[in-house]
VODO-196264 format. One line per 4 residues: number of its first residue (from 0); their letters; for each residue x, y, z of C-alpha. Coordinates in Angstrom, 3 decimals. Each point is the difference from the previous one (the first is absolute). Example, Ala and Ser with C-alpha at 12.3 -4.5 7.8 and 13.67 -1.06 7.14 Angstrom:
0	as	12.300,-4.500,7.800 | 1.370,3.440,-0.660
***
This chain:
0	xxxx	177.168,71.098,147.770 | 1.277,3.552,-0.070 | 2.705,0.560,-2.498 | 2.117,3.129,0.721
4	xxxx	1.965,0.299,-3.247 | -1.394,2.679,-2.267 | 3.030,1.095,-1.907 | 3.174,-1.804,-1.172
8	xxxx	2.909,0.753,-2.417 | -0.602,-3.131,-2.083 | -3.349,-1.823,-0.597 | 0.164,-3.351,-1.671
12	xxxx	-3.131,-1.805,-1.197 | -0.263,-3.466,-0.996 | 0.588,-3.717,0.966 | 2.593,-0.638,-2.737
16	xxxx	3.495,-1.041,0.357 | 1.187,3.368,-1.072 | -2.048,1.733,2.703 | 1.768,-1.633,2.993
20	xxxx	3.376,0.626,-1.737 | -0.841,3.723,-0.530 | -1.183,0.458,3.462 | 3.077,-1.737,1.561
24	xxxx	2.369,2.054,-2.129 | -1.854,3.401,0.528 | 0.124,-0.583,3.767 | 3.590,-1.118,-0.040
28	xxxx	0.849,3.271,-1.837 | -1.419,2.074,2.840 | -3.565,0.712,-1.214 | -2.924,-0.613,2.162
32	xxxx	-2.031,-2.625,-1.928 | -3.438,-1.630,0.162 | -0.680,-3.242,-1.766 | -3.632,-0.702,-0.874
36	xxxx	-0.903,-3.570,-1.106 | -3.406,-1.477,-0.674 | 0.970,-3.420,1.427 | 1.561,-1.359,3.206
40	xxxx	3.197,-1.074,-1.853 | 2.262,2.636,-1.612 | 2.275,-1.837,-2.362 | -2.162,-0.220,-3.078
44	xxxx	1.391,-2.431,-2.593 | 2.844,-1.289,2.222 | -2.404,-1.092,2.683 | -3.711,0.847,0.057
48	xxxx	-0.501,-1.015,-3.580 | 2.102,-3.130,0.455 | 2.329,0.402,-2.933 | 2.862,-1.448,2.009
52	xxxx	2.332,-1.204,-2.849 | 1.252,3.327,-1.245 | 1.049,0.543,-3.511 | 2.618,2.379,-1.340
56	xxxx	3.032,1.596,1.803 | 1.313,-3.496,0.889 | 3.627,0.561,-1.061 | 2.281,1.302,2.806
60	xxxx	0.628,3.399,-1.726 | -3.651,0.572,0.047 | -0.567,-1.102,3.649 | 0.319,3.538,1.420
64	xxxx	-2.016,2.536,1.947 | -3.050,-1.140,1.946 | -0.399,-3.026,-2.097 | 3.451,-1.225,0.760
68	xxxx	-0.493,0.700,3.727 | -3.296,-1.911,-0.112 | 1.473,-2.852,-1.776 | 2.883,-0.425,2.445
72	xxxx	-2.265,0.174,3.003 | -2.229,-2.660,-1.593 | 3.051,-2.238,-0.324 | 0.557,0.504,3.733
76	xxxx	-3.610,-0.680,0.958 | -0.694,-3.065,-2.150 | 2.091,-2.722,1.522 | -0.759,-2.404,-2.802
80	xxxx	1.390,2.468,-2.489 | -1.693,1.628,-3.115 | 0.765,-2.722,-2.653 | -3.349,-1.858,-0.175
84	xxxx	-1.577,0.751,-3.416 | 0.919,0.292,-3.631 | -1.577,3.291,-1.033 | 2.292,2.161,2.053
88	xxxx	3.354,-0.350,1.882 | -1.829,1.106,3.176 | -3.092,-1.320,1.835 | -1.287,0.985,3.480
92	xxxx	-3.165,-0.081,2.089 | -2.261,3.041,-0.162 | -0.064,0.310,3.749 | 3.808,0.086,0.107
96	xxxx	0.029,3.006,-2.343 | -2.763,1.744,1.782 | 1.828,-0.322,3.317 | 3.118,1.506,-1.402
100	xxxx	-1.817,2.987,-1.361 | -2.054,0.583,3.087 | 3.107,-0.064,2.086 | 1.751,2.484,-2.208
104	xxxx	-3.131,2.318,0.192 | 0.016,-0.425,3.812 | 3.618,1.117,0.294 | -0.683,3.402,-1.642
108	xxxx	-1.106,2.652,2.487 | -0.938,2.429,-2.750 | -2.269,-2.519,-1.604 | -3.681,-0.710,0.890
112	xxxx	-1.968,-2.713,-1.587 | -3.856,-0.083,-0.106 | -1.304,-3.264,-1.404 | -3.671,-0.550,-0.888
116	xxxx	-0.411,3.362,-1.820 | -2.349,1.003,-2.711 | 0.943,2.868,-2.315 | -2.909,2.589,-0.339
120	xxxx	1.408,3.128,-1.608 | 3.248,1.771,-1.114 | 0.040,3.739,0.766 | 1.932,2.065,-2.554
124	xxxx	0.894,3.610,-0.391 | 1.302,0.891,-3.513 | 2.835,-2.275,-0.704 | 0.399,-1.429,3.550
128	xxxx	-1.759,-2.590,1.992 | -0.568,1.406,3.530 | -1.801,-2.856,1.788 | -1.656,-3.357,-0.197
132	xxxx	-3.401,-0.874,1.594 | -0.300,-3.567,1.153 | -1.889,-2.123,2.451 | 1.956,-2.043,2.577
136	xxxx	-1.675,-2.165,2.689 | -3.272,1.499,-1.090 | 1.020,3.618,0.598 | 0.457,2.559,-2.813
140	xxxx	3.378,1.710,0.079 | 1.648,2.823,-2.027 | 3.723,-0.019,-0.124 | 1.969,2.785,-1.544
144	xxxx	3.354,-0.653,-1.668 | 2.951,1.642,-1.824 | 0.611,-2.975,-2.360 | -2.507,-2.673,-1.004
148	xxxx	1.029,-3.457,-1.304 | -2.235,-2.473,-1.832 | 1.196,-3.552,1.074 | -2.990,-1.807,-1.188
152	xxxx	-0.099,-2.823,-2.591 | -2.762,1.672,-2.102 | 0.910,3.628,0.345 | -2.913,0.878,2.428
156	xxxx	1.024,3.609,0.577 | 0.159,1.023,-3.580 | -3.692,0.377,-0.856 | -0.809,1.629,3.370
160	xxxx	2.896,2.471,-0.446 | -1.009,0.757,-3.594 | 3.471,-1.115,-1.072 | 0.070,-1.110,-3.591
164	xxxx	0.629,-3.701,-0.474 | -0.051,-2.732,-2.641 | -2.042,-3.218,0.226 | 0.254,-2.641,-2.649
168	xxxx	1.946,-0.353,-3.255 | 1.795,2.540,-2.073 | 0.364,-0.365,-3.773 | 3.313,-0.574,-1.702
172	xxxx	-0.307,3.376,-1.670 | 0.327,1.782,3.354 | 3.535,-1.039,0.900 | 0.910,-2.437,-2.782
176	xxxx	0.305,-2.796,2.542 | 1.014,-3.219,-1.847 | -2.504,-2.250,1.855 | -3.022,2.349,0.138
180	xxxx	-3.098,-0.538,-2.288 | -0.687,2.693,-2.649 | -2.879,2.351,0.346 | -2.259,-1.779,-2.526
184	xxxx	0.267,-3.359,1.919 | -0.701,1.747,3.200 | -3.128,1.522,-1.264 | -1.306,-3.122,-1.795
188	xxxx	1.000,-3.006,2.070 | -2.372,-0.541,2.897 | 2.802,-1.742,2.001 | 1.324,3.427,1.076
192	xxxx	-3.398,1.204,1.401 | -0.443,-3.222,2.006 | 3.705,-0.034,1.130 | 0.760,3.593,0.999
196	xxxx	2.871,-0.906,2.446 | 2.139,-3.031,0.635 | -1.863,-2.847,1.766 | 0.238,-0.049,3.801
200	xxxx	0.090,-3.104,2.193 | -1.408,-0.819,3.315 | 2.742,-2.135,1.597 | -0.832,-3.101,2.013
204	xxxx	2.300,-1.496,2.544 | 0.285,-3.705,-0.310 | 1.733,-2.596,2.261 | 1.855,-3.185,-1.156
208	xxxx	-0.677,-3.035,2.199 | 3.219,-1.827,0.791 | -1.916,-3.248,0.391 | -0.989,-0.013,-3.677
212	xxxx	3.216,0.885,-1.752 | -0.107,-0.754,-3.684 | 2.127,-2.988,-1.238 | 1.017,1.295,-3.403
216	xxxx	0.952,3.451,-1.306 | -1.666,1.960,-2.772 | -2.969,-2.193,-0.719 | -3.155,1.273,-1.690
220	xxxx	-2.119,-1.130,3.006 | 0.661,-1.539,3.355 | -0.771,-3.827,0.193 | -3.611,-0.503,0.974
224	xxxx	-0.847,3.656,-0.982 | -1.980,1.332,-2.863 | 0.842,2.474,-2.811 | -0.970,3.526,0.555
228	xxxx	-3.358,1.025,-1.462 | -0.783,3.104,-2.040 | 0.933,2.843,0.438 | 3.099,-1.311,1.567
232	xxxx	0.717,-2.904,-2.286 | 3.062,1.699,-1.577 | 1.733,0.877,3.314 | 2.087,-3.054,0.170
236	xxxx	0.604,-0.721,-3.591 | 3.486,1.479,-0.236 | 1.476,-0.688,3.297 | -1.951,-2.888,1.645
240	xxxx	-1.988,0.046,3.154 | 2.873,-0.111,2.472 | 1.893,2.981,-1.677 | -3.291,1.898,-0.132
244	xxxx	-0.518,-0.322,3.712 | 3.581,0.633,1.089 | 0.258,3.061,-2.240 | -0.544,2.165,3.139
248	xxxx	1.120,-2.367,2.697 | 0.997,1.889,3.312 | 1.652,-0.970,3.225 | -1.829,-2.546,2.197
252	xxxx	-1.654,-1.526,-3.072 | -2.404,2.997,-0.665 | -0.702,0.571,-3.581 | -0.902,3.316,-1.724
256	xxxx	-2.729,-0.710,-2.379 | 0.540,2.659,-2.639 | 0.049,-1.840,-3.286 | -0.385,2.021,-3.207
260	xxxx	-0.653,-2.663,-2.645 | -3.588,-1.208,0.122 | 0.273,0.540,3.756 | -1.348,2.664,2.317
264	xxxx	0.673,3.238,-1.837 | -3.410,1.753,-0.277 | -0.959,1.573,-3.291 | -3.703,1.056,0.267
268	xxxx	-1.686,3.402,0.701 | 3.231,1.629,1.168 | -1.431,3.438,-0.687 | -1.863,-0.436,3.271
272	xxxx	3.199,0.506,1.967 | -0.001,3.793,-1.142 | -3.606,1.001,0.133 | 0.099,1.079,3.688
276	xxxx	-3.117,-2.236,0.653 | 0.526,-2.041,3.051 | -2.707,-2.487,-0.850 | 1.500,-0.541,-3.468
280	xxxx	3.525,-0.444,1.531 | -1.369,-2.507,2.551 | -1.606,-2.088,-2.719 | 3.443,0.047,-1.975
284	xxxx	1.838,-1.124,3.130 | -2.543,-2.807,0.678 | 0.498,-1.325,-3.574 | 3.772,0.218,0.263
288	xxxx	0.122,-1.864,3.208 | -2.436,-2.740,-1.094 | 2.056,-0.549,-3.165 | 3.225,-0.338,1.876
292	xxxx	-1.503,-2.312,2.556 | -1.510,-2.254,-2.867 | 3.532,-0.207,-1.610 | 1.518,-0.957,3.350
296	xxxx	-2.790,-2.641,0.580 | 0.660,-1.457,-3.414 | 3.777,-0.151,0.622 | -0.665,-1.705,3.372
300	xxxx	-2.152,-2.645,-1.683 | 2.417,-0.629,-2.759 | 2.847,-0.474,2.573 | -2.091,-2.437,1.977
304	xxxx	0.085,2.357,2.977 | 3.644,0.691,0.006 | -0.924,3.683,-0.328 | -2.505,1.450,2.484
308	xxxx	-0.952,3.521,1.274 | 2.525,1.618,2.185 | 0.191,2.712,2.549 | 1.872,3.186,-0.985
312	xxxx	-2.043,3.150,0.411 | -2.058,1.887,2.646 | -3.739,-0.097,-0.360 | -1.661,3.166,-1.120
316	xxxx	-3.417,1.261,-1.308 | 1.340,-0.276,-3.567 | 1.705,-3.372,0.509 | -1.506,-1.985,2.924
320	xxxx	1.966,-3.211,-0.457 | 3.708,-0.398,0.974 | 0.805,-1.728,-3.308 | -1.168,3.052,-2.060
324	xxxx	2.319,2.936,-0.369 | -1.110,3.052,1.798 | -0.209,1.936,-3.242 | 0.083,-0.583,-3.701
328	xxxx	3.319,-0.043,-1.985 | -0.519,2.923,-2.294 | 2.523,-0.001,-2.914 | -1.269,3.370,-1.347
332	xxxx	-2.354,2.921,0.818 | -0.082,3.667,-0.712 | 3.303,1.422,-1.160 | 0.790,3.606,0.950
336	xxxx	1.007,2.432,-2.829 | 3.386,1.036,1.262 | 2.667,2.424,-0.946 | 1.673,-2.950,-1.767
340	xxxx	-1.644,-3.155,-1.271 | 1.793,-3.369,-0.117 | -0.702,-1.745,-3.300 | 0.909,-3.335,-1.381
344	xxxx	3.141,1.293,-1.797 | 1.417,1.173,3.390 | 0.060,-3.686,1.098 | 1.794,-1.509,-2.956
348	xxxx	3.732,-0.421,-0.253 | 1.605,3.155,-1.391 | 3.027,-1.706,-1.560 | 0.546,-3.258,-1.925
352	xxxx	1.602,-1.715,3.080 | -2.985,-0.345,2.389 | 2.349,-0.437,2.941 | 1.578,3.320,-0.474
356	xxxx	-0.954,3.029,2.020 | -1.136,3.086,-1.754 | -2.148,1.994,2.411 | -2.461,2.552,-1.422
360	xxxx	0.919,3.643,0.355 | -1.733,3.249,-1.038 | 1.278,2.388,-2.740 | 2.586,1.441,2.366
364	xxxx	1.451,-3.530,0.791 | -1.359,-0.205,3.516 | -1.375,-3.203,1.245 | -3.711,0.290,0.927
368	xxxx	-0.349,-3.386,1.800 | -1.208,-0.438,3.565 | -0.565,-3.762,-0.229 | 1.187,-3.101,-1.945
372	xxxx	-2.134,-2.872,-1.122 | 0.599,-2.929,-2.336 | -3.148,-2.118,-0.352 | -0.374,-1.398,-3.564
376	xxxx	-3.501,1.466,-0.644 | -3.003,-2.210,0.443 | -3.606,0.569,-0.873 | -2.935,-1.920,1.325
380	xxxx	-3.208,-0.338,-2.046 | -2.259,-2.934,-0.985 | 1.124,-2.035,-2.887 | 3.570,-0.201,-1.542
384	xxxx	2.877,2.011,1.384 | 0.147,3.530,-1.327 | 3.080,0.336,-2.266 | 2.477,2.355,1.516
388	xxxx	3.379,1.347,-1.182 | 2.710,-2.238,1.599 | 2.044,1.487,2.808 | 1.747,-2.943,1.597
392	xxxx	3.518,-1.482,-0.216 | 1.897,-3.006,1.302 | 1.879,0.843,3.183 | 1.208,-2.149,2.829
396	xxxx	-1.218,-3.235,-1.696 | -3.624,1.291,-0.279 | -2.250,2.406,-1.870 | -0.351,3.427,1.630
400	xxxx	-1.568,3.347,-0.958 | 2.326,2.824,-1.112 | 0.108,3.046,2.397 | -1.831,3.185,-0.494
404	xxxx	-0.371,3.238,2.001 | -3.027,1.854,1.319 | 0.359,3.739,-0.377 | -0.983,2.299,2.834
408	xxxx	-2.479,1.848,-2.103 | -2.222,-3.167,-0.305 | -0.715,0.271,3.712 | -1.149,3.693,-0.230
412	xxxx	-3.478,0.997,-0.956 | -0.063,2.253,-3.104 | -2.685,2.174,1.523 | 0.299,-0.164,3.782
416	xxxx	3.310,1.283,1.406 | -0.030,-1.972,3.333 | -1.359,-3.306,-1.229 | 2.269,-3.029,-0.516
420	xxxx	-0.835,-3.594,-0.961 | 1.732,-2.761,1.897 | -1.654,-3.111,-1.435 | -1.109,-1.361,-3.376
424	xxxx	-1.870,3.272,-0.745 | 3.085,1.843,-0.888 | 0.305,1.339,-3.496 | 0.475,-2.894,-2.443
428	xxxx	-1.610,-1.080,-3.254 | -2.221,-3.087,0.015 | 2.671,-2.073,-1.721 | 2.797,1.144,2.375
432	xxxx	-2.209,-0.819,3.026 | 0.705,-3.729,-0.730 | 3.552,0.381,1.172 | -0.233,2.850,2.551
436	xxxx	-2.733,-1.494,2.189 | 1.991,-2.609,1.940 | 0.592,0.026,3.803 | 3.748,0.797,0.247
440	xxxx	-0.078,2.947,-2.383 | -3.228,1.341,1.480 | 1.620,-0.198,3.515 | 2.859,2.099,-1.193
444	xxxx	-2.171,2.400,-1.904 | -1.883,0.519,3.264 | 3.313,0.634,1.763 | 0.867,2.649,-2.586
448	xxxx	-3.409,1.785,0.446 | 0.495,-0.078,3.727 | 3.567,1.292,-0.245 | -1.122,2.845,-2.278
452	xxxx	-2.841,0.987,2.154 | 2.154,0.306,3.204 | 2.603,1.983,-2.035 | -2.712,2.366,-1.353
456	xxxx	-1.257,0.587,3.682 | 3.470,0.572,1.291 | 0.937,2.412,-2.823 | -3.332,1.755,0.065
460	xxxx	-0.588,-0.815,-3.674 | -2.577,-1.835,-1.981 | 1.092,-3.411,-1.250 | -0.126,1.310,-3.544
464	xxxx	2.612,2.731,0.937 | 2.650,-2.541,1.203 | 3.095,-0.710,-2.024 | 0.335,-3.494,-1.149
468	xxxx	3.522,-0.283,1.418 | -1.170,0.919,3.493 | -2.556,-2.894,-0.073 | 2.632,-2.385,-1.392
472	xxxx	2.527,0.885,2.602 | -2.538,-0.675,2.698 | -0.740,-3.386,-1.370 | 3.516,-1.292,-0.562
476	xxxx	1.203,1.495,3.265 | -2.847,-1.282,2.143 | 1.311,-1.304,3.333 | -2.386,-3.031,0.345
480	xxxx	-0.693,-1.036,-3.571 | 2.008,1.690,-2.719 | -1.779,-0.358,-3.353 | 1.639,-0.191,-3.420
484	xxxx	-0.950,2.594,-2.625 | 2.554,-1.287,-2.635 | -0.146,-3.515,-1.502 | 3.363,-1.407,0.517
488	xxxx	0.045,-3.788,-0.950 | 3.410,-0.626,1.578 | -0.606,1.684,3.424 | -2.047,-1.991,2.486
492	xxxx	-1.613,1.763,2.983 | 2.721,-1.419,2.335 | 2.958,1.303,-2.092 | 2.438,2.123,1.972
496	xxxx	0.074,2.634,-2.808 | -3.841,0.112,-0.543 | -0.557,3.557,1.134 | 3.016,1.379,-1.775
500	xxxx	-1.000,-1.627,-3.225 | -3.562,1.282,0.344 | 1.416,3.527,0.348 | 2.377,-0.369,-2.825
504	xxxx	-2.896,-0.633,-2.375 | -1.853,3.058,1.355 | 3.080,2.076,-0.429 | 0.440,-1.343,-3.548
508	xxxx	3.350,-1.476,0.671 | 1.565,-2.932,-1.748 | -0.488,-3.307,1.723 | 2.369,-3.062,-0.254
512	xxxx	-1.369,-3.461,0.651 | -0.717,-0.662,3.596 | 2.414,-2.158,2.022 | -1.680,-3.437,0.302
516	xxxx	-1.289,-0.691,3.592 | -1.709,-3.171,1.138 | -1.868,-0.231,3.284 | 0.801,-3.002,2.289
520	xxxx	-3.298,-1.880,0.528 | 1.064,-3.045,2.011 | 0.644,-3.663,-0.885 | 2.198,-0.789,-3.045
524	xxxx	-1.102,-2.494,-2.576 | 2.332,-1.843,-2.301 | -1.428,-0.459,-3.484 | 0.663,-0.064,-3.739
528	xxxx	-1.589,2.819,-2.172 | -0.825,-0.831,-3.600 | -1.054,2.794,-2.405 | -2.508,-0.553,-2.770
532	xxxx	1.644,2.737,-2.240 | -3.378,1.891,-0.092 | 0.358,1.847,3.238 | -1.192,-2.833,2.264
536	xxxx	1.936,-2.215,2.458 | -0.529,-3.277,1.836 | 1.638,-0.705,3.190 | 0.899,-3.584,1.013
540	xxxx	0.444,-0.139,3.797 | 2.198,-2.879,1.267 | -2.379,-2.610,1.408 | -3.094,1.848,-1.219
544	xxxx	-2.199,0.216,-3.112 | 0.745,2.738,-2.713 | -2.106,3.167,-0.217 | -0.055,3.396,-1.604
548	xxxx	2.519,2.438,1.423 | -1.059,3.669,0.160 | 1.370,3.136,1.854 | -1.146,3.415,0.952
552	xxxx	3.598,1.231,0.637 | 2.044,1.919,-2.607 | 3.302,-1.571,1.184 | -1.412,-3.557,-0.493
556	xxxx	-1.433,0.958,-3.375 | 3.408,1.183,-1.142 | 1.559,-3.304,1.111 | -2.644,-2.056,-1.649
560	xxxx	0.594,1.776,-3.339 | 3.663,-1.082,0.154 | -1.012,-3.739,0.251 | -0.005,-1.667,-3.437
564	xxxx	0.505,-3.581,0.941 | -1.009,-2.166,2.982 | 1.879,1.574,2.921 | 0.253,-1.069,3.741
568	xxxx	-0.957,2.931,2.329 | -0.755,0.843,3.567 | -3.597,1.423,0.417 | -1.854,1.711,2.779
572	xxxx	-3.782,0.644,-0.250 | -3.360,-1.775,0.303 | -1.770,-2.867,-1.791 | -3.613,0.556,-1.180
576	xxxx	-1.528,-3.428,-0.726 | -3.342,1.489,-1.191 | 1.784,2.503,-2.317 | 2.472,-2.763,-1.084
580	xxxx	3.051,2.265,0.575 | 2.911,0.724,2.204 | 0.403,3.692,0.568 | 3.620,0.776,0.518
584	xxxx	1.187,2.952,2.015 | 3.685,-0.909,-0.279 | 1.930,-1.937,-2.563 | 3.716,-0.646,0.121
***
């Protein structure tokens, strides 16, 4: 194969979710863009790694940008809907996600994608990356660029570019993060040496057999089955076998096996992922796959064959079976030292009322945000859960994480003027990484990196020379996937005044409460809503069993907060029997 490209405006390396988002946005912004991925799929967490029950950014105010566009296309392409599991409000098949992303890539005439690449070298002159050397289809190639973007899960470009990065834990004394261990504990407790990063998972795709449906919910073991052996014995103790299995249920009865508690998280020898030794990495991958397959086998035995291996992924050298994800799910890797670093305090509510909006600004009162997240912070290690400062509140009948903002400076290398990060390797602390690593936020961080890169090329500037407002204006005014930079609880993505309200925050103007707007989502259900006076609600449909009532819509949340006694209502939405809830999009 002869590859003719030897120079592009924007060069994106990596198989992460943020890489494809960055490449799409850079090309849509007018820059010639080359996306280099090591595998044959390009979606990272949202497809190739099989993490198909996304966490975070579930409320409609946070469903913006490429994440929102992706979610709405998933809703169109999954005829059974997305309500199939109880860990997330959305579940989809990996191949559906990958088909969407590959179609988006194919539609961009300024974007070229080379799968099956291996990164060899980063060429750098002073504070600029000038080219990447890679192999593609067995041929060595050097591609020059004006802007480089790392869209990998583990920060692959950073060591090769001699860009400063962090790996592992930081002591409490460094940033005074409330959940960080102190320096003495870090130096004396061997746990921190054996657990340098959050534990990854190799996802397995399961399939539920319709001819062996369980006959009773939430039991500890399926009739005829046996309890799980060590080291998986504790997996079902809290939720029961059926809930454990349906945790990640997807359309067509597929099941994402990604269970954190005594399940298939992998905790051993993680330093091998960062040594640059291919044999050590291959041994780690083999161990992870074997562990995940053993867990799935034990679940299948305990369920008396209700769960079996399913088909969800392409075969590859790293993952030759269609039930094994095409790549590991990395929760953490190298983290770039950026112009700004997101720390745990940046994630926490800034005011006593957790549902209030108080976006972070600099000393001049200027909002620095280029993306909004809201995940509640979650760290994966062996043993008990790591104690974390709370950042959740009751909203819409359920618990949700409070919003936080990612500043533009966290995407910019502190030492290389034309290097941006578009995936989990952007500049965060180890503690903050637990909330910033999730699929929806990473997709929009990638979008911001791509938008900034295209703007830099257009303006003949380095990304570090751009004004924050120019990047923000690009994002909120994007023609295809406008992305929020200000966290407005009361303004869903579909609100008629969404853009004007985003601009008002940037212009530091006073905002009144948004006018309530509810989308019409089809068939109306007559029911009685009963509050529990603790922020939860039960819905009693006429002719059906009661279940939990939740919503992702601000207008419905406002209406629910006004209900103090059992009240007859008209609902629109969807019922999720595995989650045990009715998700209301409209309530009157």
